[in-house]
DOLUM-817761 format. One record per residue (C-alpha): x, z, y; residue in one letter. Coordinates in steps of 0.05 Angstrom, whole numbers, plus 5000, padded with zeros to 4 digits. Example, Ala and Ser with C-alpha at 12.3 -4.5 7.8 and 13.67 -1.06 7.14 Angstrom:
524651564910a
527351434979s
***
This chain:
747029604975x
742630045017x
746530295077x
742630885098x
743231095022x
748331665009x
752431844952x
754632514926x
761032394877x
762033034838x
768033294790x
766833974754x
771534344709x
768134784660x
770335334610x
768234844552x
764934174532x
757034304534x
753434594583x
748235024538x
755135584524x
760535384574x
760735494649x
763435204718x
769535394738x
770334914803x
766734304839x
767633844883x
762833404913x
765332824965x
758632485005x
759731815002x
755831365054x
757230725014x
763330615059x
767931165063x
767131955055x
763132375107x
763633065077x
767233415031x
765834034995x
770634474931x
770535174904x
772835524849x
767935834807x
767536524773x
764936274704x
763337124690x
765736854622x
773036744582x
776936104597x
780235954526x
787735794533x
786835074514x
782034974579x
787135354616x
792834894594x
788734274610x
787134414676x
791534914708x
785735424722x
787336164699x
782136824696x
786937124754x
785236424801x
777736594793x
777237264794x
776137284859x
772236694874x
765636624878x
759436574830x
755335974816x
749836414843x
753336444914x
754235774925x
749035504896x
744435394966x
750934994991x
751234574924x
743434454925x
743134215002x
749733764988x
746133434928x
738733464947x
736632794968x
743832454950x
744831884887x
749132374842x
755431934818x
760532114768x
765231834714x
761032024647x
755832254696x
751532644641x
757233114639x
756533384699x
749433264711x
748133704653x
752834204679x
749734314751x
742234144732x
743034784688x
747135224735x
742535044799x
735835194752x
738635894740x
739736074809x
732335834826x
732935164850x
729434584816x
733033984835x
733533244810x
737232634829x
738131884814x
744731814777x
750531274770x
755731284721x
762630994740x
764130974664x
758430454656x
759230154720x
767729974704x
764829694641x
760429154671x
764329044737x
771929094710x
769728884635x
775628734581x
779029464573x
781029774511x
779230524542x
775430704609x
777531404616x
778831604684x
785831644667x
785530964638x
782130564684x
785230924746x
791430694715x
789429954711x
786329904779x
793230244805x
788730814832x
793331524842x
790732204815x
793132704858x
791933314810x
789033084748x
784033534720x
782433924780x
775533744816x
777733504875x
783233124847x
778832724794x
773132714848x
777632404900x
780631874846x
772531724830x
771331584904x
776831064898x
775030794834x
767330804865x
769430404924x
772829854883x
765929814840x
762429674921x
767629204929x
767428724874x
760128764854x
758028164856x
752228194809x
749428754845x
749629224781x
749329824819x
743129654864x
739729414790x
742330154763x
738930444818x
732530084806x
732730104737x
734930864736x
733530914662x
740430634646x
743031294673x
739731724621x
742531324556x
748931654525x
755731394548x
756530984493x
750230624486x
748729974515x
741529784564x
741729214528x
741129574465x
735629964494x
732029464523x
731229104452x
726729564421x
719429404421x
714229894438x
710329864369x
710130254316x
715530374266x
723030744257x
728830784297x
736430914278x
741831144308x
748530964288x
755531214305x
761130874328x
763330634266x
756030374237x
754731034202x
747731274206x
746731984238x
739531954253x
732931594238x
726431724262x
719431554270x
714731264330x
708431044350x
711930724410x
718930634387x
722330534452x
718531114487x
720031574432x
727331334433x
726931474507x
724932204496x
730432354465x
735832314524x
730432674582x
730433414589x
735433934603x
737434154526x
744534334532x
745634564475x
752634414433x
748834134372x
744333684422x
750633424464x
753633264400x
748032954374x
747532514442x
755532374439x
754432034369x
750031494399x
752530864398x
747630264373x
740030344355x
737429914295x
728829964292x
723929654233x
716829604255x
712029774212x
705329674233x
701930384216x
705031064227x
703631234155x
708330664141x
712630994190x
714331584159x
714631264096x
720830874121x
723831454156x
722531964090x
726231404046x
731031274095x
733731974102x
733432074027x
737731524020x
742931664074x
741532444086x
744232324163x
748432834196x
743333024247x
736332914216x
736933764202x
730133784179x
730633574121x
728334174064x
721033974098x
721133344044x
721333903985x
716134293954x
715934993965x
712135303904x
710735093828x
706335203764x
710835193713x
708835353640x
714335713587x
713336033520x
714536823522x
718037173470x
710837223419x
710436533424x
704536513471x
705435853529x
704136163588x
702835923668x
706336203719x
707136043801x
714436033826x
718435873873x
720235183867x
727035063830x
729134543785x
723834693732x
723934233681x
716934423651x
713434413725x
706234253721x
705234033791x
708634293867x
705134603930x
706234733999x
704735504000x
703736073954x
696436123975x
694835413951x
698435413877x
695136233868x
689335903885x
689635283833x
691935723782x
686136183791x
681435573786x
684335373719x
683136103700x
675736063707x
675535373682x
678335443615x
677636213613x
685336383607x
686937003592x
689237353663x
694537723628x
698137073607x
698236753672x
702336953736x
701036943810x
706036973858x
707137493901x
713637673946x
714338383914x
714438153846x
718337653803x
716437303740x
720037573677x
719537313605x
719838013581x
715438393621x
709238853586x
703038493579x
697339023584x
690038843557x
687938513498x
690237773482x
687137193443x
690836873382x
697136543401x
694635893359x
687235983403x
691036023465x
696535573453x
690334993435x
687335153499x
692835103535x
694634433506x
687734153525x
689334403594x
694833963604x
691033413571x
685533503630x
691033563687x
694132823653x
686632623661x
685132733730x
692332493759x
690431983811x
692131313812x
689530823876x
692230133917x
691230363997x
691329764034x
692029714112x
694729314169x
701429084168x
706528854232x
702528294243x
696727914249x
698527504182x
700828054129x
697528704102x
702129394086x
699729754022x
702030423984x
700730463911x
699731113886x
700531173802x
698731823759x
700032353832x
705931973846x
707831483904x
710730843865x
711930313919x
709630163989x
711329544026x
708028954062x
705228264029x
701127654060x
694727784086x
689327914021x
682627864031x
681527973953x
685528123893x
683628333818x
690028663790x
695129113817x
701428593806x
696928093862x
699528643911x
704829063891x
712128813879x
716829233845x
723129093891x
718229603930x
718630103885x
721030733925x
724631383912x
718931833925x
719332583946x
713533113944x
712533054021x
711932314016x
706332443959x
703432884008x
702532544065x
699831934030x
693932333995x
692132614061x
691731994089x
688131684034x
682432244045x
682332124113x
681531344105x
678131294040x
675430554057x
682330314059x
682630683984x
681530283922x
681030813853x
684630513799x
681430853736x
688030763695x
694830513731x
697629893693x
704229943686x
708929323719x
711928823683x
***
């Protein structure tokens, strides 16, 4: 251990569990030179916000106690100078660190520090205990806590624990942690070994909680780099803190290409609906072209917001895209404009609305519409997209059948094929949706050299 390195051992009390919506009520900082404490600092802090009764009961800090205490801005300079250039040490370090970096930034001080977590270090140096909460590990190690859940009492106990960690650190875990400070960016329940096994390749990553349940699925060009990015920054919102605290293990699957990663991500999200994948609405279309028969017997076409229509013809991302498609049908097949309804936010499609202007005969119109449906069916795309695989011995493939994503997967490297069955496995059949189909079509249009158009989509046996 570098004898010149000083440690700022910190404990804070707060009004809540996350820095984004809570404030500090007390702070204690003990400067340790690797052998002993050489400087002490403690102060109550006026949070300028209510202290919940449950927090008052836990800490003993009441509104009356902090009413005459300084606000954080008034002590920010002292705290900044105490922490600057020191290794930041705390029990569950990311909690204390997130509050202080936010409060200091709001007070006008840009500060960052190397971190050590006595929870993580205790697990390595004193393995085998059921719990590593400050109260439990101190009890096991014979450390008395004079004032539990008060900043100075907990900080002094953390100092004693830190001293024991230094004394028993035969494998130089502290030095290793400082050299690989990445470990202390990770969630408390996530081991460094879990992170280190992640590859720097394209694919998907899967966060699970302590019970093994999938809580988040993401895709990445570089899995390790993308996973680490989740744990950086100073986003202190409750949602993010809950997300980080839930992560216990990480799984991954390599994909070879970004397209395959996108499809694998969507498939897994659609199957498990993880609690922290909140942008799931993007996987559904926003607008749809439908057909229906009005009270006069005319088959009508209309653009509307997407719902569970059983008579949907085609789905679209935007109203403009849907309206343009209908306008092109109108022109190509010379349809009666009065029997086609375009989407407008200010109007709704109503079956009984008044139809103005002359109309074609019902039989003639409905026959034309039948021809439209037949033409649209004949224009449905079917193709096979062959791309690179996860290694040099395989390819990835995407099978698009009659305007729908049918299957995707991996096969042994092939140079020639004649039948779809030579490539596609029935076990790779997927649960498709609008978003997945959309990204496949975009990719196929950008990389036509990888696409083989199929004139008639065969049926797999």
